[in-house]
N, C-alpha and C positions, 0 to 999 in steps of 0.2 A: 504494500500500500504506500509506503514511504517513497519508493522509486517512482510509482505512478504520479504521486503528488509533485515530486521534484521535477519530473518530466513535464507535467502540466504547468507548474509555476514558472519554469524557466523557458517555456515556449516563447517565441518572438511575439505572438499576439498578446499574451498576458502582460509581458513586460511593456510593450507599446501602450497597452491600455492603462497600465499603472502610470506611465509617464504622462499620458494624456490627461488623466485625472489630476495629477499634481500640477501640471501646467494650467489646466482649467481652473483649479482653485486659486492659483496665483492671479490668473487673468480676471477672475471674478472679483478679487480684492481691488484690482486696478479699476475696474468698471464701477464698483461701489464707491470708491473714492472720487472718481470722475463725476458720478451722479450727486453724491452728498456734498462734495466740496466745490464743484463748479456749476453743474446744471441746475440743481435745486435752488441755490441762491438767485440765479438769473431768473428762473421761473417765478420765484417768490417776488422779485422786483417787478416782473411783468404783471403779476396779479395784485399789485398794491402793497408790497412789502410783507406779504404773509409767508411764513415758513411752513411749507406744506407738511413737513414731517411732524409739526406740532399740532396740526388740525385734529380735533377729537370731539366727541360728544360724550358728556358725562351725565349719567343718570344714577344717582345714589352712589353706590360703591363701584359701579361698573363703568369702565371707560372704553369707548369704541374709537380706536385710533385709525380712522380712515386715511389720514394724511400719510401715515407710515405705509399703509397698503398702497397708496398711489406711488410712493417712492419705490416700493418693491416692484410694482408693475413696470415702472419706468426703467429700473435696473434690468429687468427681464428683457424688455424690448431693445435696450441698448446692447446687451450681451448678445441677443439673437441677431441683431443687425450686424454687429461687429464680426461674429462668426460667419454670417452669410457673406460679408464682403471678403473675409479672409479666404474662405473656401472658393469664392468666385475667382479671386486672383490666382490661387493655387491651381484651379482647374484650367484657367487660361494659360498658365505656364506649362502645364502638362500637355495641353493640346498642341502648343507650339513645339514641344519636344517630340510628340508623336508625329507631327506633320513633317518634321525635319529629322528623321532617324539617321543614325550614322551609317547608313547603307550607301555604298559607293554608287555613283550614277551608272546607268547602263553604258556598255562600251560603244564608242563611236563606230561609224562605218569603216573608218581607217583601221581601227584596232581589230575589228572583226576580220577584215581582209588580211591583215598581218598575221592574225592567229591562224587563219586558214592556210596561208602560205607556210607558216612554221610547221603546221601539222602535216602538210603535204611533203615538206622536206624531211621530216622525221620518218614518214612512211617509205620514202625512197631509200633512206639509209638503213 
């Protein structure tokens, strides 16, 4: 069982997934900072100096923090859009690579003729 687990855990896909999760977590922190420290203050100014994350409704002991929810939704859309743009750029780059593979161009007519002459000379000898 240990050998199977070791083979599974050290497979390329599992390691790649782990790296992706770690990078995704770090990217999430960057986007959260972007939203909290840059975008939300600007949005707050646009709506009259209101800090959206402080918006709430209080009823007795219960507090409904809908401003925090708006901020989380904005985080989600920014992360989604950022990932979309990143994947779009990567796919564009991959398509360029696929369109220009390292395959040599087909031989010219002269090369074909020279190859035929070479082959004929080899047959004579």
